[in-house]
C-alpha positions in Angstrom: -145.7 56.2 -127.9 -148.0 55.8 -124.9 -150.9 55.2 -127.1 -149.0 52.5 -129.0 -148.0 50.8 -125.7 -151.7 50.8 -124.6 -152.8 49.3 -127.9 -150.1 46.5 -127.5 -151.2 45.8 -123.9 -154.9 45.7 -125.0 -154.2 43.3 -127.9 -152.1 41.0 -125.6 -154.9 41.0 -123.0 -157.5 40.1 -125.7 -155.3 37.3 -127.0 -154.8 35.8 -123.5 -158.6 36.0 -122.9 -159.3 34.2 -126.2 -156.8 31.4 -125.5 -158.4 30.7 -122.0 -161.9 30.7 -123.5 -160.9 28.3 -126.3 -159.4 25.7 -124.0 -161.5 22.5 -123.6 -163.5 22.3 -120.3 -161.7 20.5 -117.5 -163.5 17.2 -117.0 -163.9 18.0 -113.3 -165.8 21.1 -114.2 -168.4 19.1 -116.1 -169.1 16.7 -113.3 -172.2 17.0 -111.1 -171.6 19.2 -108.0 -171.7 16.3 -105.6 -168.6 14.7 -107.1 -166.7 17.8 -107.7 -164.2 16.7 -105.0 -162.8 14.0 -107.3 -159.1 14.7 -108.1 -158.2 16.0 -111.6 -156.1 12.9 -112.1 -159.1 10.7 -111.6 -161.7 12.8 -113.3 -160.0 12.8 -116.6 -160.7 9.1 -117.0 -164.4 9.1 -116.2 -165.7 8.2 -119.7 -167.1 4.9 -118.4 -168.4 6.3 -115.2 -172.1 6.6 -115.7 -174.5 8.3 -113.3 -175.7 4.9 -112.0 -174.0 2.1 -113.9 -170.2 2.0 -114.3 -169.3 0.9 -117.9 -172.8 0.3 -119.0 -176.0 -1.4 -117.8 -175.7 -5.1 -117.2 -176.8 -7.1 -120.3 -178.6 -10.4 -120.4 -176.5 -13.2 -122.0 -177.8 -16.3 -123.8 -178.4 -18.0 -120.5 -180.8 -15.3 -119.2 -184.2 -16.1 -120.7 -186.5 -13.5 -119.2 -187.4 -10.0 -120.4 -185.9 -7.2 -118.3 -187.5 -3.7 -118.0 -185.3 -0.8 -116.9 -186.7 1.4 -114.2 -185.1 4.8 -113.5 -185.3 6.2 -110.0 -183.9 9.4 -108.4 -180.8 7.6 -106.9 -180.6 4.2 -108.7 -181.5 2.1 -111.7 -183.3 -1.2 -111.7 -183.3 -4.0 -114.3 -186.6 -5.8 -113.3 -187.6 -9.3 -114.0 -191.4 -9.7 -113.8 -191.2 -13.5 -114.3 -189.1 -13.9 -111.1 -190.8 -10.9 -109.3 -187.3 -9.8 -108.5 -184.9 -7.2 -109.8 -182.2 -8.9 -111.9 -179.8 -6.1 -111.2 -179.7 -2.7 -109.4 -177.1 0.0 -110.1 -176.3 3.0 -108.0 -173.5 5.5 -107.3 -172.5 6.8 -103.9 -170.2 9.8 -103.3 -168.4 11.7 -100.6 -170.7 14.0 -98.6 -170.2 16.5 -95.8 -173.0 15.1 -93.7 -173.8 11.4 -93.1 -177.1 12.1 -91.5 -180.1 10.6 -93.2 -183.8 11.1 -93.0 -185.8 8.7 -90.7 -186.3 5.3 -92.3 -189.7 4.9 -93.9 -191.9 2.2 -92.5 -193.7 0.8 -95.5 -192.9 -0.7 -98.8 -195.0 0.2 -101.9 -195.8 -1.7 -105.1 -194.1 -0.3 -108.1 -196.9 0.6 -110.7 -194.3 0.3 -113.5 -194.1 -3.5 -113.1 -196.6 -6.0 -114.3 -196.6 -8.1 -111.1 -196.9 -5.3 -108.7 -195.4 -7.1 -105.7 -196.9 -6.1 -102.4 -195.2 -5.9 -99.0 -197.7 -8.3 -97.6 -196.4 -10.9 -100.1 -193.5 -11.4 -97.8 -195.5 -11.5 -94.5 -194.9 -14.8 -92.6 -192.5 -16.1 -95.2 -189.4 -16.3 -93.0 -187.6 -14.0 -95.4 -186.7 -10.3 -95.0 -187.6 -7.7 -97.6 -184.0 -7.2 -98.7 -183.0 -3.8 -100.2 -180.8 -3.9 -103.3 -180.3 -0.1 -103.5 -179.6 0.7 -99.9 -182.1 2.9 -97.9 -179.4 4.7 -95.9 -176.7 5.3 -98.6 -179.2 6.6 -101.1 -180.8 8.8 -98.5 -177.4 10.4 -97.6 -176.4 11.0 -101.2 -179.8 11.9 -102.8 -182.3 12.9 -100.2 -185.6 11.8 -98.7 -187.5 11.4 -102.0 -184.8 9.1 -103.3 -184.8 7.2 -100.0 -188.5 6.6 -100.3 -188.1 5.2 -103.7 -185.8 2.5 -102.3 -188.9 1.1 -100.6 -190.5 0.3 -103.9 -191.0 -3.5 -104.1 -189.1 -3.5 -107.4 -186.0 -2.9 -105.3 -186.3 -5.8 -102.9 -185.8 -9.6 -102.9 -186.3 -12.4 -100.3 -183.2 -12.5 -98.1 -182.7 -14.7 -95.0 -182.5 -12.5 -91.8 -178.9 -13.5 -91.1 -177.8 -12.4 -94.6 -179.9 -9.2 -94.7 -179.1 -8.0 -91.2 -175.5 -9.3 -91.2 -173.0 -9.2 -94.0 -175.3 -7.5 -96.4 -176.1 -4.6 -94.1 -172.4 -4.4 -93.1 -171.3 -4.0 -96.7 -174.0 -1.4 -97.3 -172.7 0.6 -94.4 -169.1 0.3 -95.5 -170.0 1.5 -99.0 -171.2 4.9 -97.8 -169.4 5.4 -94.6 -165.9 4.2 -95.7 -165.5 3.7 -99.4 -167.5 6.7 -100.7 -165.8 9.0 -98.2 -162.3 7.6 -98.9 -162.4 7.3 -102.7 -164.9 10.2 -103.3 -167.2 8.1 -105.6 -168.0 4.4 -106.0 -170.4 2.5 -108.2 -172.3 -0.6 -107.1 -174.3 -3.2 -108.9 -176.0 -6.0 -107.0 -178.9 -8.4 -107.1 -180.1 -12.0 -106.7 -178.5 -15.2 -108.0 -181.3 -17.6 -109.2 -181.4 -21.1 -107.7 -180.9 -24.1 -110.1 -184.1 -25.6 -108.6 -186.5 -22.7 -108.4 -188.3 -22.1 -105.1 -190.9 -19.4 -104.6 -192.8 -17.8 -101.7 -196.5 -18.6 -101.6 -197.0 -15.2 -103.3 -195.0 -16.4 -106.3 -191.8 -14.4 -105.6 -188.7 -16.4 -106.6 -186.3 -17.1 -103.8 -182.7 -16.6 -104.9 -179.9 -19.0 -103.9 -177.4 -16.2 -103.4 -176.9 -12.5 -103.7 -174.1 -10.8 -105.6 -172.5 -7.4 -105.2 -169.9 -5.7 -107.4 -168.3 -2.5 -106.1 -166.2 -0.4 -108.5 -163.9 2.6 -107.8 -161.3 4.3 -110.0 -157.6 4.6 -109.0 -155.4 6.7 -111.3 -157.9 6.2 -114.0 -158.1 2.4 -113.8 -161.2 0.6 -112.4 -160.7 -1.5 -109.2 -163.3 -4.1 -108.4 -164.6 -6.1 -105.4 -167.1 -8.8 -106.3 -169.0 -11.0 -103.8 -171.3 -14.1 -104.0 -173.2 -14.5 -100.7 -175.3 -17.6 -100.1 -178.6 -17.2 -98.3 -177.3 -19.3 -95.4 -174.5 -17.0 -94.4 -174.0 -16.4 -90.7 -174.4 -13.1 -89.0 -170.8 -12.5 -88.0 -169.1 -13.9 -91.1 -166.4 -11.7 -92.8 -167.1 -10.4 -96.3 -163.6 -11.7 -97.3 -165.1 -15.3 -97.2 -167.3 -14.4 -100.1 -165.0 -12.6 -102.5 -165.4 -13.8 -106.1 -164.5 -12.7 -109.6 -166.9 -10.8 -111.8 -166.7 -13.7 -114.3 -168.0 -16.0 -111.6 -170.9 -13.6 -110.9 -171.6 -13.5 -114.7 -171.7 -17.2 -114.9 -174.2 -17.6 -112.1 -176.5 -14.8 -113.1 -176.4 -14.9 -116.9 -175.6 -11.2 -117.0 -172.7 -9.3 -118.6 -171.2 -6.6 -116.4 -168.9 -3.7 -117.3 -169.6 -4.4 -120.9 -168.5 -0.9 -122.2 -164.9 -1.3 -121.1 -162.3 -2.2 -123.7 -162.0 -5.9 -124.0 -158.4 -6.1 -122.6 -159.3 -4.1 -119.5 -162.6 -6.0 -119.0 -160.9 -9.3 -119.3 -158.2 -8.4 -116.8 -160.4 -7.0 -114.0 -163.2 -9.6 -114.4 -160.9 -12.6 -114.0 -159.3 -11.2 -110.9 -160.4 -12.2 -107.4 -159.5 -9.6 -104.7 -157.5 -11.1 -101.8 -159.2 -8.9 -99.3 -161.7 -6.1 -99.1 -160.4 -2.5 -99.4 
């Protein structure tokens, strides 16, 4: 009788073990370690949450006429336009971290050998324009380390920005992304870049000067993407609020000739791309 009872217990234990092993992996378990803090409710919906680009890389539309080469870096992705000597878009992901301390800021920008034009830092000297980061030095350093931080100083990641824009609202949003949004929402995705001017102007070195800059920030809330989109002219003032420059994704698409969030179902894409947020998060 005792032997029979032991056999039954053993068989039951084996059955329970088999059932556990045969269950599908919890989506949270398959995520990278740095985003393991995402809640189970959110992580089950991450099919559109790529490593760098949320819902796919931006795609050129019929109004974007230049070739784009895609450059992969440690902490971000670049769609580079050699004709304009600018990135057309930059995608990156920031996430909650235990320590917001970053390595010291590098001092020098380096040409990117993967581009044809090989823009140099000296091409900006004396132009009146800052070397404006698209993937942020600080946020990338905090999330991905010093090597990734150094890669943000490749010239394929910078565009001409007026000092008041670069050191004002642009820098403030970059700080908010990592210090507030990434810590509050666990993970966010950002795509940003230049908006070409209708009448093209270039630095003496041939680098095209954008009329505006755009930024699109995406987070997920109960499995649904929430979006902030901005269009910021070069002549923005230092102390202006980001709320003044909120736009819809469709407006950004129209002005850039790029198609964002293109892997979302059409109904969801249409809904979130037509909406203009009333205030920042």
